[in-house]
Residue, then its C-alpha position, 0 to 999 in steps of 0.5 A: x265672598x259675594x252676595x252681601x246685598x238684597x233688594x232691587x230698589x231698596x237695596x241693603x248691603x251689610x258688611x263686617x264680622x262678629x269679632x271685627x272692629x265694627x259692622x254695618x250696612x249701606x242702604x241704597x235707594x232710600x227715597x229722599x225726604x224721609x224724616x226720622x231720628x237716631x232714636x228710631x233706629x236705636x230703638x230696634x237695635x236695643x230690642x235685638x242687642x245681647x246681654x238683656x237676660x239670662x236666656x240670651x248670650x251675655x256678650x255686652x254690646x251697646x250696639x250704638x248706631x252711627x249714621x255716616x252718610x245719606x242724611x242731613x240734620x233738620x236743625x233741631x238737633x234730632x230730626x234727620x232727613x234722607x237725601x236720596x243718597x246711600x245711607x251708611x250706618x256703623x255699629x262698633x263691636x266692643x266686647x269681642x272675646x276671640x280667645x274663647x274660640x282658640x281651641x276650635x280654630x282647626x275644628x268643625x263645629x257640628x251644625x255650624x257653617x265651619x266646614x261649608x265655609x272652608x270647603x267653599x273659600x279655603x279659609x274661614x273666620x273661626x272667631x264666632x263664625x265671622x259673617x255666619x254669626x248672628x252678630x251680622x243681623x244687627x246691621x239688618x235691624x238698622x236697615x229695617x228700622x229705616x225701611x219701616x218708614x218708607x211705606x205709609x201706614x204700615x206696622x210690622x210686628x213680630x212675636x215668638x210663638x213657640x220654643x221647642x215643644x212649648x207653644x203659646x196659647x193664642x187665646x192669650x195673644x197680647x201685642x202690648x206684652x211683647x215688649x214688656x220689661x218682664x217679658x224676656x221672650x217676645x212672647x204675646x202670651x203672658x202665661x207662657x213666660x214661666x213655662x219658657x223660663x223653666x224649659x230654657x233654664x233646664x236646657x241651659x244648665x245641661x249644656x243644650x239649646x233649643x229652636x223656636x218659631x217666630x211670627x211676623x204680622x204686617x198690618x196696613x200694607x196696601x193691596x197690589x204689592x208684588x208681581x205674579x211670577x218672578x217677583x212675588x211678594x211672598x217669594x221675597x219675604x220668604x227669601x229675606x227670612x230664609x237668609x237670617x242665620x239659623x232659619x230652616x223654614x218659612x211659611x206664609x199664612x196657613x203655610x204647611x197646614x194648608x196642605x191639610x185643608x180642603x178647598x172649601x176650608x182654605x178659600x178666603x171668601x169675600x163680600x162687598x162692604x158698605x164702603x163699596x170695597x170688598x172685604x175678606x171673611x178669613x185670611x188663610x193666604x196670609x195677605x198674599x194671593x198670586x204673589x200680590x198683596x190683598x190689603x189684608x194683614x201679611x202673616x209670615x212665620x219662620x223656624x229657627x234651629x237650635x243654637x249650634x254652639x253648645x257645651x255638650x261634646x259633639x262628634x266631628x272632625x278637624x281640618x287635618x282629617x282627625x276625629x274630634x269631640x267639639x265643645x264650644x266655649x264662650x257666650x251663646x244664646x240657649x235659644x237664638x230664636x228669641x232675638x230673631x223677632x226684631x230681625x224678622x220684623x226688619x227683613x219683612x219691612x225691607x221686603x215691603x219697602x222694596x216692593x212698595x218702591x217697585x210698585x210705585x215706579x211701575x204703576x205710579x200708585x203709592 
């Protein structure tokens, strides 16, 4: 299977399967001299890891990261410094239950990649989906934690803004609440928590699942990242987000809503500031115009489909050409979009790191 690498200068290759002994990533092109601690990487992995509430899979994975190469210790026992060589990170799988998938070894689960993988490769890993499992994204989060440190002054944050038909109230938006211990949804709206809880409890008990929309905001990105034609910043952000398991749509700024706006309403007007620099009066473009960042907040949203692994029987076929009804046993997220928030942050951070290094190489700025 090819195409396990993304990025041009900040290049990330992920490896491993859901039910293999381990998974991980190799980050090639990370600049030398970046100082960080293992806790900087672990913090993001802890936000993504399973088993933290009844609304996500109960698979118990500690997701403890090990760094195998590309760093040296500064001597205080905590600080690591990148050397400019490939940074290899490993995360062991410790709570696989492959027996849960024995009954579907020859069946194609509707909504899953089972059939498509079999058609393309002639073989598939039925144990949790192998590479198509969301388990693979742990490696991306590890790479994204390192990417966050590449671009000076940039903060990448994400929040879940809707689950199914239930939306947040943007008037209640509180970034400080997103990672609150009493918030299992990464929602920025405290009032949405009881509504989301009731909604998901009902779906979970009925053997069903639901999708979600996540919004990612990158603050402090410099103007000038990207290129006008085939290396647009929004193009690569969209590509990175679209590569996340179960993502079916991406939009930048107003996105699809921009088709409903007039030119007068959609234009991000500008004025000169007291510091001699222009500033924008709105941000419908999501911080990117003509494929190049403007210095405004970069705003991207992505839609995650409902979890395909559900206990409600669904009609399908098996590899022998027989009609079957498929019930997926095991431990699965009733809304896989919840844990997609730190994954989306990681993929945007990787795109920004890559474009920052490209911009610096081409212009000498940065």
